[in-house]
N, CA, C and O atoms as a GROMACS GRO file, in nm:
protein
  608
    1MET      N    1   8.750  14.076  13.412
    1MET     CA    2   8.807  14.140  13.516
    1MET      C    3   8.760  14.116  13.653
    1MET      O    4   8.658  14.171  13.694
    2THR      N    5   8.828  14.036  13.724
    2THR     CA    6   8.792  14.036  13.852
    2THR      C    7   8.837  14.110  13.970
    2THR      O    8   8.757  14.119  14.063
    3ALA      N    9   8.958  14.166  13.982
    3ALA     CA   10   9.006  14.237  14.047
    3ALA      C   11   8.959  14.408  14.040
    3ALA      O   12   8.964  14.468  13.933
    4VAL      N   13   8.920  14.465  14.149
    4VAL     CA   14   8.946  14.627  14.136
    4VAL      C   15   9.018  14.706  14.205
    4VAL      O   16   9.012  14.718  14.327
    5GLY      N   17   9.102  14.774  14.119
    5GLY     CA   18   9.179  14.857  14.181
    5GLY      C   19   9.138  15.018  14.238
    5GLY      O   20   9.026  15.065  14.219
    6THR      N   21   9.217  15.072  14.290
    6THR     CA   22   9.203  15.200  14.352
    6THR      C   23   9.109  15.291  14.214
    6THR      O   24   8.993  15.328  14.230
    7ILE      N   25   9.167  15.309  14.119
    7ILE     CA   26   9.104  15.410  14.003
    7ILE      C   27   8.959  15.345  13.963
    7ILE      O   28   8.858  15.412  13.945
    8ASP      N   29   8.966  15.202  13.952
    8ASP     CA   30   8.822  15.135  13.933
    8ASP      C   31   8.736  15.171  14.079
    8ASP      O   32   8.615  15.179  14.059
    9ARG      N   33   8.770  15.191  14.199
    9ARG     CA   34   8.713  15.199  14.329
    9ARG      C   35   8.664  15.347  14.314
    9ARG      O   36   8.548  15.379  14.342
   10ASN      N   37   8.743  15.421  14.277
   10ASN     CA   38   8.725  15.573  14.261
   10ASN      C   39   8.599  15.606  14.158
   10ASN      O   40   8.500  15.676  14.182
   11ILE      N   41   8.633  15.533  14.034
   11ILE     CA   42   8.509  15.540  13.922
   11ILE      C   43   8.376  15.511  13.976
   11ILE      O   44   8.275  15.578  13.957
   12ILE      N   45   8.387  15.377  14.063
   12ILE     CA   46   8.252  15.338  14.103
   12ILE      C   47   8.208  15.417  14.192
   12ILE      O   48   8.086  15.428  14.198
   13ARG      N   49   8.275  15.482  14.270
   13ARG     CA   50   8.237  15.605  14.396
   13ARG      C   51   8.159  15.707  14.320
   13ARG      O   52   8.047  15.738  14.361
   14LEU      N   53   8.217  15.769  14.199
   14LEU     CA   54   8.178  15.871  14.147
   14LEU      C   55   8.045  15.841  14.087
   14LEU      O   56   7.952  15.922  14.090
   15LEU      N   57   8.036  15.717  14.029
   15LEU     CA   58   7.896  15.685  13.953
   15LEU      C   59   7.793  15.650  14.040
   15LEU      O   60   7.674  15.663  14.013
   16ARG      N   61   7.846  15.599  14.164
   16ARG     CA   62   7.718  15.605  14.277
   16ARG      C   63   7.686  15.711  14.310
   16ARG      O   64   7.572  15.723  14.353
   17LEU      N   65   7.777  15.833  14.302
   17LEU     CA   66   7.690  15.965  14.336
   17LEU      C   67   7.625  16.018  14.236
   17LEU      O   68   7.522  16.082  14.258
   18ASP      N   69   7.667  16.002  14.121
   18ASP     CA   70   7.581  16.040  14.010
   18ASP      C   71   7.638  15.966  13.878
   18ASP      O   72   7.750  15.988  13.831
   19ALA      N   73   7.546  15.879  13.829
   19ALA     CA   74   7.559  15.774  13.722
   19ALA      C   75   7.546  15.847  13.589
   19ALA      O   76   7.585  15.800  13.483
   20ARG      N   77   7.490  15.960  13.604
   20ARG     CA   78   7.487  16.046  13.473
   20ARG      C   79   7.602  16.133  13.453
   20ARG      O   80   7.617  16.209  13.356
   21MET      N   81   7.681  16.118  13.547
   21MET     CA   82   7.843  16.206  13.524
   21MET      C   83   7.905  16.178  13.408
   21MET      O   84   7.918  16.061  13.372
   22SER      N   85   7.953  16.287  13.330
   22SER     CA   86   8.001  16.284  13.206
   22SER      C   87   8.135  16.193  13.213
   22SER      O   88   8.225  16.218  13.292
   23ASN      N   89   8.138  16.084  13.119
   23ASN     CA   90   8.277  16.034  13.112
   23ASN      C   91   8.399  16.132  13.118
   23ASN      O   92   8.486  16.090  13.193
   24ALA      N   93   8.428  16.250  13.060
   24ALA     CA   94   8.516  16.336  13.067
   24ALA      C   95   8.539  16.375  13.196
   24ALA      O   96   8.656  16.374  13.235
   25ALA      N   97   8.426  16.419  13.293
   25ALA     CA   98   8.439  16.458  13.427
   25ALA      C   99   8.493  16.339  13.503
   25ALA      O  100   8.596  16.360  13.567
   26ILE      N  101   8.443  16.218  13.507
   26ILE     CA  102   8.529  16.111  13.573
   26ILE      C  103   8.656  16.091  13.544
   26ILE      O  104   8.742  16.078  13.632
   27ALA      N  105   8.682  16.085  13.417
   27ALA     CA  106   8.809  16.069  13.376
   27ALA      C  107   8.889  16.194  13.456
   27ALA      O  108   8.977  16.167  13.538
   28ALA      N  109   8.857  16.306  13.431
   28ALA     CA  110   8.963  16.422  13.495
   28ALA      C  111   8.952  16.370  13.644
   28ALA      O  112   9.053  16.340  13.708
   29ALA      N  113   8.823  16.362  13.695
   29ALA     CA  114   8.854  16.331  13.881
   29ALA      C  115   8.943  16.216  13.882
   29ALA      O  116   9.027  16.239  13.970
   30VAL      N  117   8.964  16.108  13.829
   30VAL     CA  118   9.047  15.999  13.873
   30VAL      C  119   9.169  16.004  13.801
   30VAL      O  120   9.233  15.899  13.810
   31GLY      N  121   9.236  16.117  13.714
   31GLY     CA  122   9.358  16.113  13.635
   31GLY      C  123   9.373  16.028  13.542
   31GLY      O  124   9.475  15.961  13.526
   32LEU      N  125   9.249  16.022  13.455
   32LEU     CA  126   9.280  15.944  13.340
   32LEU      C  127   9.252  15.989  13.229
   32LEU      O  128   9.172  16.081  13.245
   33SER      N  129   9.282  15.970  13.088
   33SER     CA  130   9.217  16.010  12.967
   33SER      C  131   9.087  15.967  12.957
   33SER      O  132   9.055  15.861  13.010
   34PRO      N  133   9.006  16.036  12.897
   34PRO     CA  134   8.859  16.000  12.861
   34PRO      C  135   8.830  15.852  12.814
   34PRO      O  136   8.745  15.773  12.858
   35SER      N  137   8.936  15.833  12.700
   35SER     CA  138   8.925  15.669  12.646
   35SER      C  139   8.972  15.568  12.758
   35SER      O  140   8.908  15.465  12.784
   36ALA      N  141   9.072  15.600  12.814
   36ALA     CA  142   9.104  15.525  12.930
   36ALA      C  143   8.994  15.466  13.039
   36ALA      O  144   8.968  15.355  13.084
   37CYS      N  145   8.950  15.583  13.056
   37CYS     CA  146   8.825  15.598  13.162
   37CYS      C  147   8.723  15.515  13.102
   37CYS      O  148   8.677  15.413  13.153
   38LEU      N  149   8.688  15.568  12.985
   38LEU     CA  150   8.555  15.462  12.942
   38LEU      C  151   8.574  15.350  12.908
   38LEU      O  152   8.473  15.280  12.896
   39ARG      N  153   8.720  15.284  12.875
   39ARG     CA  154   8.734  15.155  12.843
   39ARG      C  155   8.738  15.081  12.971
   39ARG      O  156   8.702  14.963  12.972
   40ARG      N  157   8.787  15.150  13.097
   40ARG     CA  158   8.762  15.073  13.243
   40ARG      C  159   8.629  15.086  13.288
   40ARG      O  160   8.601  15.015  13.384
   41ILE      N  161   8.534  15.164  13.240
   41ILE     CA  162   8.387  15.162  13.270
   41ILE      C  163   8.349  15.051  13.217
   41ILE      O  164   8.300  14.962  13.285
   42ARG      N  165   8.369  15.040  13.065
   42ARG     CA  166   8.324  14.921  12.977
   42ARG      C  167   8.359  14.784  13.038
   42ARG      O  168   8.277  14.695  13.061
   43LEU      N  169   8.463  14.779  13.057
   43LEU     CA  170   8.548  14.636  13.114
   43LEU      C  171   8.464  14.610  13.279
   43LEU      O  172   8.447  14.496  13.323
   44MET      N  173   8.433  14.701  13.332
   44MET     CA  174   8.360  14.666  13.464
   44MET      C  175   8.217  14.632  13.444
   44MET      O  176   8.164  14.559  13.527
   45GLU      N  177   8.134  14.684  13.328
   45GLU     CA  178   8.008  14.650  13.293
   45GLU      C  179   8.031  14.490  13.258
   45GLU      O  180   7.984  14.396  13.322
   46GLN      N  181   8.101  14.482  13.160
   46GLN     CA  182   8.139  14.355  13.085
   46GLN      C  183   8.164  14.239  13.207
   46GLN      O  184   8.109  14.129  13.210
   47GLY      N  185   8.237  14.281  13.283
   47GLY     CA  186   8.290  14.185  13.368
   47GLY      C  187   8.171  14.161  13.499
   47GLY      O  188   8.201  14.089  13.594
   48GLY      N  189   8.065  14.215  13.493
   48GLY     CA  190   7.955  14.224  13.591
   48GLY      C  191   7.986  14.310  13.709
   48GLY      O  192   7.904  14.315  13.802
   49ILE      N  193   8.105  14.382  13.714
   49ILE     CA  194   8.116  14.458  13.859
   49ILE      C  195   8.019  14.585  13.850
   49ILE      O  196   7.963  14.604  13.958
   50ILE      N  197   7.992  14.659  13.773
   50ILE     CA  198   7.905  14.726  13.730
   50ILE      C  199   7.773  14.656  13.659
   50ILE      O  200   7.776  14.629  13.539
   51ARG      N  201   7.673  14.630  13.729
   51ARG     CA  202   7.548  14.548  13.687
   51ARG      C  203   7.436  14.628  13.628
   51ARG      O  204   7.344  14.577  13.564
   52GLY      N  205   7.449  14.771  13.656
   52GLY     CA  206   7.351  14.856  13.576
   52GLY      C  207   7.343  14.991  13.650
   52GLY      O  208   7.425  15.029  13.734
   53TYR      N  209   7.247  15.050  13.615
   53TYR     CA  210   7.206  15.213  13.645
   53TYR      C  211   7.086  15.209  13.679
   53TYR      O  212   7.011  15.124  13.632
   54THR      N  213   7.039  15.320  13.786
   54THR     CA  214   6.912  15.316  13.810
   54THR      C  215   6.882  15.474  13.857
   54THR      O  216   6.969  15.553  13.892
   55ALA      N  217   6.768  15.495  13.850
   55ALA     CA  218   6.691  15.641  13.874
   55ALA      C  219   6.629  15.646  13.998
   55ALA      O  220   6.531  15.573  14.011
   56LEU      N  221   6.667  15.726  14.109
   56LEU     CA  222   6.600  15.760  14.241
   56LEU      C  223   6.471  15.854  14.182
   56LEU      O  224   6.476  15.951  14.106
   57VAL      N  225   6.374  15.798  14.235
   57VAL     CA  226   6.238  15.880  14.221
   57VAL      C  227   6.190  15.932  14.355
   57VAL      O  228   6.181  15.870  14.461
   58ASP      N  229   6.159  16.073  14.329
   58ASP     CA  230   6.101  16.122  14.473
   58ASP      C  231   5.996  16.078  14.502
   58ASP      O  232   5.917  16.045  14.414
   59ALA      N  233   5.969  16.068  14.624
   59ALA     CA  234   5.839  16.004  14.692
   59ALA      C  235   5.711  16.102  14.673
   59ALA      O  236   5.593  16.069  14.686
   60GLY      N  237   5.757  16.220  14.642
   60GLY     CA  238   5.608  16.317  14.625
   60GLY      C  239   5.587  16.337  14.494
   60GLY      O  240   5.502  16.417  14.455
   61SER      N  241   5.676  16.250  14.394
   61SER     CA  242   5.639  16.280  14.246
   61SER      C  243   5.517  16.228  14.197
   61SER      O  244   5.503  16.223  14.075
   62GLY      N  245   5.419  16.183  14.280
   62GLY     CA  246   5.298  16.087  14.247
   62GLY      C  247   5.310  15.948  14.205
   62GLY      O  248   5.217  15.870  14.180
   63ASN      N  249   5.447  15.924  14.199
   63ASN     CA  250   5.486  15.771  14.171
   63ASN      C  251   5.525  15.698  14.294
   63ASN      O  252   5.592  15.594  14.292
   64ALA      N  253   5.475  15.760  14.415
   64ALA     CA  254   5.525  15.705  14.521
   64ALA      C  255   5.495  15.548  14.533
   64ALA      O  256   5.395  15.502  14.477
   65THR      N  257   5.582  15.467  14.606
   65THR     CA  258   5.578  15.316  14.623
   65THR      C  259   5.582  15.316  14.798
   65THR      O  260   5.591  15.412  14.874
   66ILE      N  261   5.575  15.218  14.819
   66ILE     CA  262   5.612  15.167  14.966
   66ILE      C  263   5.680  15.046  14.960
   66ILE      O  264   5.630  14.941  14.921
   67ALA      N  265   5.816  15.065  15.008
   67ALA     CA  266   5.887  14.957  15.020
   67ALA      C  267   5.847  14.869  15.119
   67ALA      O  268   5.800  14.915  15.223
   68VAL      N  269   5.857  14.740  15.102
   68VAL     CA  270   5.827  14.628  15.212
   68VAL      C  271   5.963  14.547  15.198
   68VAL      O  272   6.022  14.508  15.097
   69ILE      N  273   5.993  14.534  15.325
   69ILE     CA  274   6.138  14.435  15.357
   69ILE      C  275   6.069  14.315  15.416
   69ILE      O  276   5.990  14.318  15.511
   70ILE      N  277   6.108  14.207  15.347
   70ILE     CA  278   6.070  14.090  15.373
   70ILE      C  279   6.162  13.988  15.421
   70ILE      O  280   6.251  13.958  15.341
   71ASN      N  281   6.161  13.919  15.554
   71ASN     CA  282   6.260  13.833  15.582
   71ASN      C  283   6.184  13.699  15.550
   71ASN      O  284   6.063  13.676  15.564
   72ILE      N  285   6.273  13.623  15.509
   72ILE     CA  286   6.220  13.463  15.452
   72ILE      C  287   6.329  13.371  15.550
   72ILE      O  288   6.445  13.402  15.578
   73THR      N  289   6.267  13.273  15.583
   73THR     CA  290   6.348  13.157  15.661
   73THR      C  291   6.281  13.024  15.576
   73THR      O  292   6.162  12.998  15.561
   74LEU      N  293   6.382  12.962  15.534
   74LEU     CA  294   6.387  12.832  15.463
   74LEU      C  295   6.357  12.732  15.530
   74LEU      O  296   6.383  12.750  15.649
   75GLU      N  297   6.304  12.612  15.504
   75GLU     CA  298   6.287  12.479  15.576
   75GLU      C  299   6.412  12.414  15.587
   75GLU      O  300   6.431  12.335  15.680
   76ARG      N  301   6.506  12.439  15.494
   76ARG     CA  302   6.629  12.383  15.525
   76ARG      C  303   6.731  12.486  15.445
   76ARG      O  304   6.698  12.571  15.363
   77GLN      N  305   6.867  12.454  15.492
   77GLN     CA  306   6.960  12.584  15.425
   77GLN      C  307   7.069  12.468  15.333
   77GLN      O  308   7.191  12.477  15.338
   78THR      N  309   7.010  12.384  15.269
   78THR     CA  310   7.104  12.292  15.187
   78THR      C  311   7.134  12.382  15.071
   78THR      O  312   7.054  12.472  15.042
   79GLU      N  313   7.258  12.363  14.993
   79GLU     CA  314   7.277  12.414  14.867
   79GLU      C  315   7.161  12.391  14.792
   79GLU      O  316   7.113  12.491  14.738
   80ASP      N  317   7.104  12.278  14.775
   80ASP     CA  318   6.999  12.244  14.682
   80ASP      C  319   6.886  12.360  14.680
   80ASP      O  320   6.846  12.426  14.584
   81HIS      N  321   6.839  12.363  14.840
   81HIS     CA  322   6.741  12.439  14.867
   81HIS      C  323   6.751  12.591  14.855
   81HIS      O  324   6.650  12.662  14.849
   82LEU      N  325   6.898  12.648  14.850
   82LEU     CA  326   6.921  12.776  14.825
   82LEU      C  327   6.913  12.783  14.712
   82LEU      O  328   6.835  12.871  14.676
   83ASP      N  329   6.974  12.711  14.609
   83ASP     CA  330   6.969  12.727  14.458
   83ASP      C  331   6.839  12.748  14.419
   83ASP      O  332   6.814  12.851  14.357
   84ARG      N  333   6.729  12.647  14.450
   84ARG     CA  334   6.613  12.625  14.401
   84ARG      C  335   6.544  12.778  14.438
   84ARG      O  336   6.491  12.844  14.348
   85PHE      N  337   6.549  12.818  14.556
   85PHE     CA  338   6.478  12.942  14.587
   85PHE      C  339   6.535  13.066  14.540
   85PHE      O  340   6.462  13.164  14.533
   86GLU      N  341   6.661  13.074  14.505
   86GLU     CA  342   6.722  13.192  14.434
   86GLU      C  343   6.705  13.197  14.288
   86GLU      O  344   6.705  13.307  14.232
   87ALA      N  345   6.687  13.056  14.204
   87ALA     CA  346   6.636  13.083  14.103
   87ALA      C  347   6.496  13.117  14.063
   87ALA      O  348   6.466  13.153  13.949
   88ALA      N  349   6.423  13.107  14.149
   88ALA     CA  350   6.266  13.128  14.169
   88ALA      C  351   6.250  13.270  14.179
   88ALA      O  352   6.171  13.331  14.107
   89VAL      N  353   6.343  13.340  14.290
   89VAL     CA  354   6.314  13.473  14.293
   89VAL      C  355   6.357  13.560  14.170
   89VAL      O  356   6.294  13.663  14.142
   90ARG      N  357   6.463  13.518  14.101
   90ARG     CA  358   6.486  13.576  13.984
   90ARG      C  359   6.381  13.564  13.876
   90ARG      O  360   6.372  13.650  13.788
   91ARG      N  361   6.324  13.489  13.880
   91ARG     CA  362   6.194  13.474  13.774
   91ARG      C  363   6.084  13.562  13.821
   91ARG      O  364   5.982  13.560  13.751
   92HIS      N  365   6.085  13.648  13.942
   92HIS     CA  366   6.002  13.769  13.956
   92HIS      C  367   6.032  13.920  13.975
   92HIS      O  368   6.069  13.971  14.081
   93PRO      N  369   6.010  13.984  13.857
   93PRO     CA  370   6.067  14.110  13.864
   93PRO      C  371   5.997  14.197  13.964
   93PRO      O  372   6.027  14.315  13.983
   94GLU      N  373   5.909  14.135  14.021
   94GLU     CA  374   5.824  14.212  14.150
   94GLU      C  375   5.921  14.243  14.253
   94GLU      O  376   5.923  14.351  14.311
   95ILE      N  377   6.014  14.132  14.278
   95ILE     CA  378   6.128  14.136  14.402
   95ILE      C  379   6.251  14.208  14.339
   95ILE      O  380   6.325  14.168  14.250
   96ARG      N  381   6.252  14.342  14.421
   96ARG     CA  382   6.336  14.414  14.355
   96ARG      C  383   6.481  14.396  14.394
   96ARG      O  384   6.569  14.421  14.311
   97GLU      N  385   6.510  14.352  14.519
   97GLU     CA  386   6.659  14.292  14.579
   97GLU      C  387   6.628  14.167  14.638
   97GLU      O  388   6.514  14.129  14.667
   98CYS      N  389   6.741  14.100  14.654
   98CYS     CA  390   6.739  13.968  14.767
   98CYS      C  391   6.867  13.930  14.798
   98CYS      O  392   6.949  13.908  14.709
   99PHE      N  393   6.892  13.919  14.908
   99PHE     CA  394   6.994  13.901  14.984
   99PHE      C  395   7.012  13.802  15.052
   99PHE      O  396   6.917  13.772  15.126
  100LEU      N  397   7.107  13.734  15.055
  100LEU     CA  398   7.144  13.589  15.134
  100LEU      C  399   7.209  13.638  15.263
  100LEU      O  400   7.324  13.683  15.263
  101MET      N  401   7.131  13.626  15.378
  101MET     CA  402   7.175  13.649  15.514
  101MET      C  403   7.244  13.557  15.596
  101MET      O  404   7.263  13.438  15.572
  102THR      N  405   7.286  13.636  15.714
  102THR     CA  406   7.325  13.591  15.844
  102THR      C  407   7.211  13.618  15.939
  102THR      O  408   7.126  13.705  15.920
  103GLY      N  409   7.218  13.524  16.058
  103GLY     CA  410   7.130  13.561  16.153
  103GLY      C  411   7.010  13.506  16.154
  103GLY      O  412   7.005  13.392  16.110
  104GLY      N  413   6.902  13.558  16.195
  104GLY     CA  414   6.767  13.503  16.220
  104GLY      C  415   6.667  13.458  16.096
  104GLY      O  416   6.569  13.384  16.107
  105SER      N  417   6.704  13.506  16.005
  105SER     CA  418   6.664  13.466  15.862
  105SER      C  419   6.722  13.439  15.729
  105SER      O  420   6.812  13.520  15.704
  106ASP      N  421   6.705  13.366  15.651
  106ASP     CA  422   6.789  13.328  15.538
  106ASP      C  423   6.800  13.452  15.434
  106ASP      O  424   6.897  13.499  15.374
  107TYR      N  425   6.678  13.483  15.436
  107TYR     CA  426   6.691  13.598  15.286
  107TYR      C  427   6.624  13.721  15.334
  107TYR      O  428   6.537  13.717  15.421
  108LEU      N  429   6.664  13.835  15.276
  108LEU     CA  430   6.616  13.957  15.278
  108LEU      C  431   6.566  13.995  15.152
  108LEU      O  432   6.641  13.990  15.054
  109LEU      N  433   6.440  14.034  15.139
  109LEU     CA  434   6.382  14.066  15.025
  109LEU      C  435   6.342  14.216  15.019
  109LEU      O  436   6.337  14.279  15.125
  110ARG      N  437   6.317  14.270  14.916
  110ARG     CA  438   6.246  14.425  14.909
  110ARG      C  439   6.201  14.424  14.785
  110ARG      O  440   6.266  14.406  14.681
  111VAL      N  441   6.048  14.455  14.804
  111VAL     CA  442   5.960  14.476  14.700
  111VAL      C  443   5.889  14.613  14.720
  111VAL      O  444   5.876  14.665  14.831
  112GLU      N  445   5.843  14.667  14.601
  112GLU     CA  446   5.780  14.812  14.607
  112GLU      C  447   5.648  14.785  14.585
  112GLU      O  448   5.628  14.710  14.490
  113VAL      N  449   5.558  14.822  14.642
  113VAL     CA  450   5.408  14.837  14.627
  113VAL      C  451   5.327  14.969  14.625
  113VAL      O  452   5.364  15.060  14.699
  114ALA      N  453   5.218  14.984  14.544
  114ALA     CA  454   5.116  15.095  14.558
  114ALA      C  455   5.051  15.116  14.683
  114ALA      O  456   5.030  15.229  14.728
  115ASN      N  457   5.012  14.986  14.753
  115ASN     CA  458   4.966  14.990  14.860
  115ASN      C  459   4.948  14.846  14.942
  115ASN      O  460   5.029  14.762  14.902
  116ALA      N  461   4.871  14.804  15.035
  116ALA     CA  462   4.874  14.690  15.101
  116ALA      C  463   4.793  14.581  15.024
  116ALA      O  464   4.828  14.463  15.032
  117SER      N  465   4.687  14.620  14.950
  117SER     CA  466   4.628  14.526  14.858
  117SER      C  467   4.751  14.462  14.744
  117SER      O  468   4.767  14.342  14.719
  118GLU      N  469   4.812  14.549  14.701
  118GLU     CA  470   4.902  14.499  14.603
  118GLU      C  471   5.001  14.391  14.668
  118GLU      O  472   5.040  14.286  14.616
  119PHE      N  473   5.034  14.446  14.803
  119PHE     CA  474   5.133  14.366  14.848
  119PHE      C  475   5.066  14.199  14.878
  119PHE      O  476   5.130  14.094  14.868
  120GLU      N  477   4.920  14.215  14.916
  120GLU     CA  478   4.870  14.125  14.972
  120GLU      C  479   4.867  14.004  14.826
  120GLU      O  480   4.874  13.882  14.838
  121SER      N  481   4.853  14.076  14.707
  121SER     CA  482   4.844  13.970  14.604
  121SER      C  483   4.972  13.927  14.564
  121SER      O  484   4.985  13.824  14.497
  122ILE      N  485   5.088  14.009  14.606
  122ILE     CA  486   5.243  13.964  14.594
  122ILE      C  487   5.272  13.820  14.664
  122ILE      O  488   5.322  13.718  14.616
  123HIS      N  489   5.211  13.855  14.824
  123HIS     CA  490   5.241  13.774  14.924
  123HIS      C  491   5.173  13.623  14.885
  123HIS      O  492   5.231  13.516  14.904
  124LYS      N  493   5.060  13.635  14.836
  124LYS     CA  494   4.969  13.534  14.790
  124LYS      C  495   5.051  13.451  14.646
  124LYS      O  496   5.099  13.338  14.657
  125GLU      N  497   5.056  13.516  14.539
  125GLU     CA  498   5.086  13.482  14.443
  125GLU      C  499   5.236  13.433  14.425
  125GLU      O  500   5.256  13.329  14.362
  126ILE      N  501   5.342  13.506  14.479
  126ILE     CA  502   5.454  13.505  14.470
  126ILE      C  503   5.547  13.430  14.593
  126ILE      O  504   5.608  13.323  14.586
  127LEU      N  505   5.536  13.514  14.693
  127LEU     CA  506   5.617  13.479  14.808
  127LEU      C  507   5.567  13.350  14.868
  127LEU      O  508   5.649  13.261  14.888
  128ALA      N  509   5.455  13.333  14.896
  128ALA     CA  510   5.380  13.188  14.952
  128ALA      C  511   5.423  13.084  14.885
  128ALA      O  512   5.431  12.983  14.956
  129LYS      N  513   5.457  13.069  14.763
  129LYS     CA  514   5.495  12.972  14.653
  129LYS      C  515   5.629  12.952  14.600
  129LYS      O  516   5.663  12.876  14.509
  130LEU      N  517   5.701  13.033  14.671
  130LEU     CA  518   5.862  13.007  14.656
  130LEU      C  519   5.890  12.914  14.712
  130LEU      O  520   5.841  12.903  14.824
  131PRO      N  521   5.988  12.792  14.660
  131PRO     CA  522   6.034  12.676  14.724
  131PRO      C  523   6.102  12.696  14.831
  131PRO      O  524   6.195  12.774  14.850
  132GLY      N  525   6.042  12.610  14.913
  132GLY     CA  526   6.110  12.588  15.059
  132GLY      C  527   6.096  12.688  15.154
  132GLY      O  528   6.182  12.689  15.242
  133VAL      N  529   5.996  12.785  15.159
  133VAL     CA  530   5.965  12.863  15.231
  133VAL      C  531   5.899  12.804  15.360
  133VAL      O  532   5.802  12.729  15.352
  134LEU      N  533   5.963  12.843  15.493
  134LEU     CA  534   5.912  12.802  15.600
  134LEU      C  535   5.842  12.912  15.669
  134LEU      O  536   5.740  12.885  15.734
  135ARG      N  537   5.887  13.034  15.660
  135ARG     CA  538   5.829  13.176  15.734
  135ARG      C  539   5.861  13.292  15.656
  135ARG      O  540   5.965  13.315  15.594
  136ILE      N  541   5.761  13.359  15.666
  136ILE     CA  542   5.770  13.490  15.594
  136ILE      C  543   5.745  13.619  15.713
  136ILE      O  544   5.648  13.623  15.789
  137HIS      N  545   5.844  13.709  15.710
  137HIS     CA  546   5.816  13.796  15.787
  137HIS      C  547   5.805  13.955  15.716
  137HIS      O  548   5.914  13.997  15.676
  138SER      N  549   5.702  14.034  15.699
  138SER     CA  550   5.731  14.145  15.622
  138SER      C  551   5.695  14.266  15.722
  138SER      O  552   5.621  14.264  15.821
  139SER      N  553   5.766  14.367  15.668
  139SER     CA  554   5.754  14.509  15.734
  139SER      C  555   5.742  14.618  15.632
  139SER      O  556   5.827  14.621  15.543
  140PHE      N  557   5.642  14.713  15.634
  140PHE     CA  558   5.621  14.793  15.562
  140PHE      C  559   5.681  14.943  15.599
  140PHE      O  560   5.648  15.014  15.694
  141SER      N  561   5.787  14.972  15.490
  141SER     CA  562   5.859  15.120  15.528
  141SER      C  563   5.756  15.247  15.563
  141SER      O  564   5.650  15.250  15.501
  142ILE      N  565   5.778  15.324  15.636
  142ILE     CA  566   5.692  15.462  15.677
  142ILE      C  567   5.732  15.576  15.592
  142ILE      O  568   5.661  15.668  15.550
  143ARG      N  569   5.886  15.550  15.569
  143ARG     CA  570   5.936  15.682  15.458
  143ARG      C  571   6.076  15.627  15.428
  143ARG      O  572   6.124  15.539  15.501
  144ASN      N  573   6.135  15.670  15.337
  144ASN     CA  574   6.296  15.648  15.332
  144ASN      C  575   6.370  15.787  15.366
  144ASN      O  576   6.361  15.903  15.327
  145VAL      N  577   6.452  15.711  15.464
  145VAL     CA  578   6.542  15.821  15.564
  145VAL      C  579   6.676  15.863  15.467
  145VAL      O  580   6.708  15.981  15.461
  146LEU      N  581   6.752  15.757  15.392
  146LEU     CA  582   6.841  15.777  15.355
  146LEU      C  583   6.856  15.695  15.227
  146LEU      O  584   6.851  15.573  15.237
  147ALA      N  585   6.875  15.753  15.110
  147ALA     CA  586   6.937  15.692  14.992
  147ALA      C  587   7.039  15.717  14.908
  147ALA      O  588   7.062  15.838  14.910
  148THR      N  589   7.119  15.653  14.825
  148THR     CA  590   7.204  15.730  14.766
  148THR      C  591   7.171  15.850  14.691
  148THR      O  592   7.082  15.831  14.608
  149LYS      N  593   7.222  15.984  14.697
  149LYS     CA  594   7.163  16.090  14.644
  149LYS      C  595   7.278  16.146  14.550
  149LYS      O  596   7.400  16.138  14.565
  150VAL      N  597   7.198  16.208  14.440
  150VAL     CA  598   7.306  16.270  14.353
  150VAL      C  599   7.344  16.402  14.405
  150VAL      O  600   7.273  16.469  14.479
  151ARG      N  601   7.465  16.437  14.360
  151ARG     CA  602   7.528  16.580  14.433
  151ARG      C  603   7.468  16.657  14.308
  151ARG      O  604   7.451  16.621  14.192
  152LYS      N  605   7.444  16.774  14.375
  152LYS     CA  606   7.392  16.884  14.291
  152LYS      C  607   7.454  17.005  14.291
  152LYS      O  608   7.411  17.096  14.221
   0.00000   0.00000   0.00000
């Protein structure tokens, strides 16, 4: 499945609001039978359109982490350099997100750490050793102002 139609976009919108919403509720909201809705969701999962589900954790829960946003500039922007960098990033689960960017840096990464000492370790052992890195610029978040939230 490569193209996403209106119904599929509506299903995705509902799942983004609440990934635990029942299939029956999603089906009713988009005007499908539960079996047709589940089939569409499974096709989007198998086709890589829906890549996974996650939990948003309250920062006051005792499991608080600090989000670190990292801008990476590569020595060169050739296809080979980009491919090697991206392959290396995928091998490190500490890197939660990686975006190829336009503008002043080549990539934007997000990691989550418990403290500055943990980030120092990630910086030394992972980021500084990624292939082709010319410059690393890191910013620590103060607090999360907006994340996709579940309707209550």
